[in-house]
N, C-alpha and C positions, 0 to 999 in steps of 0.2 A: 210485718205482714207475713202470713204463713205461706208455705210453698203452694198450697192449693189455691189461695187467693191470687198469688202471682200467676199461677198457671191459667186461672180463669181470666185474668186481665190481659195476659200476653201469652197465649197458647203456643205460638210459633217459637218464641225465644225460650220459653220454658221447656218445650220438647227438645230443642237443640241443646240447651244446658243439661237437661237430664240425660240425654244420650252421651254427652261428653263425660259426665261423671260415671255413667253406667259402663263406659268402655273399659275402665280399669278399676281395680279394687282400691289402690292406695292413691291418696291425694296429699296436698300440703295445706296445713292449717297454720295461720299466723294469729298469734295472740299477743297481748302486751304484758311484759314482765312488770314486777313491782316498781322498777325505776323508769318505766315508760318505754323502754327499748323493745324492739320486736323479738318474738321467739317464733321460729318456724319448726314444725314437727310433722311427721307423717300421720295420716289418719284414714280410717275407713268411714264412709258416710252411708246412710241409708235414707231412701225416699219411701216412707211407709205411711199409709192412712192420711195422705195429704200434707205430710210434714217432712221436713229435712231434719234428720236426727244425727247427733254426734255422740258416740259412745266412747268412753275412755276408761283406762285402768284406774283403780282407786289410788288417790293421792298423786296422780301424775301431775307434772308441772303445768301442762296445758289446762288440765281441769282446775287446778288452783288459780291459774291466771284468769280463767273465765269466771270463777267464783268471785274474784276480786274486781274484775273489769270485764263485762260481758261482750265487749266488741271483738269481732273476729273478721278475718278474710280467709276464704277457702278457695284455693287454686286447683283447678282440674289437672290431673296428670296429663302432660302433653303427649305421652306415649313415646315409642321408640323413633329414632330418626328425627327428621325435621318437618315431616308432612303435616302434623297436627290437623288431621282430618276433622272437620267440624269447627275448627278454630280454637282459640284459647278462651276459656271461660273462668270467670272469677265471681264468687258470691260473697257479699259482705253483709254483716248484720250483727245481731245481738243473740247470745246464747242464754237460754233460760234453763237452769237445772231443774230436772223433774224428780221430785221426791215421792210423788203419789204412787202408792203400791200397785194400784189397778193399772195405771199407764205403764209403769215399768214392767209389770207382769205381762201385759200384751206385747210389749217390745221383746221380752225374753222368749215368749212363745214363738215369735216370728224369726228372731235373729239368733237365739241361743248363744249369747255372749258369755265369755268367762265371767264367773262371779267372784267377788262383788264388782260393781262398776259404777261409774258416773254416767248419767244420761242427760243430754241437753237437747232441748227443742230449739229450733232457730226461728228468729224473726228477721226477715230479710229487709235490708235497707238499700241494697243496690245489687244489680246483676249486670255484668259487663262481658260482652263477647267481642273478641278481636279476630279478624280473619282477612285474608287476601281475596279480592274479587277480580276475576278476569286477569290474573297474574300481574296487574298493574296498579291496583287501588287497595290501599289499606282501609278497612272499614272497622269502626269501633261503634258497637251498639251499646247504649247505656239505658238501663231502666231503673227508676226509683219509684217508690210507692206514690200513687196518685198522679203519676205522669206517664204519658205514652213513651214507647221506646224512641230514643233519639239516636240517629245514625250520623256519625262524622266520617267523612271520606277524605283521604289524602292520596294524591297521585304523585 
């Protein structure tokens, strides 16, 4: 599911998640290595034209990982200290490499990335927000395509 479809289905969670990712430039991307073990790397993400985009240097290991296995997890930068205003947000999904010149050209006009680069459009499979409510309750909000947000509370 695209970012815009998620935002239409769950606007409140999408706004919170977008704000968490918008608060900082760099985040953490988890991909799968050839042997199936996880690889984590820093990444900048963009929310443009209703999509969540991942841009990468040519031949980067994370790009090669995604070409081989498109599954990813993207963790929002928690920021300095321990406050984590807005909670902790993770987005999971599949990355689809964009080869279309028109789409890449539109991205270049908006973002001006170093050339050449890999560009991936994301298809979301899960969005999770974890936060503390009233200083006493841990809340985990979970969204998956076709389902409403489910909230788990632990005191």
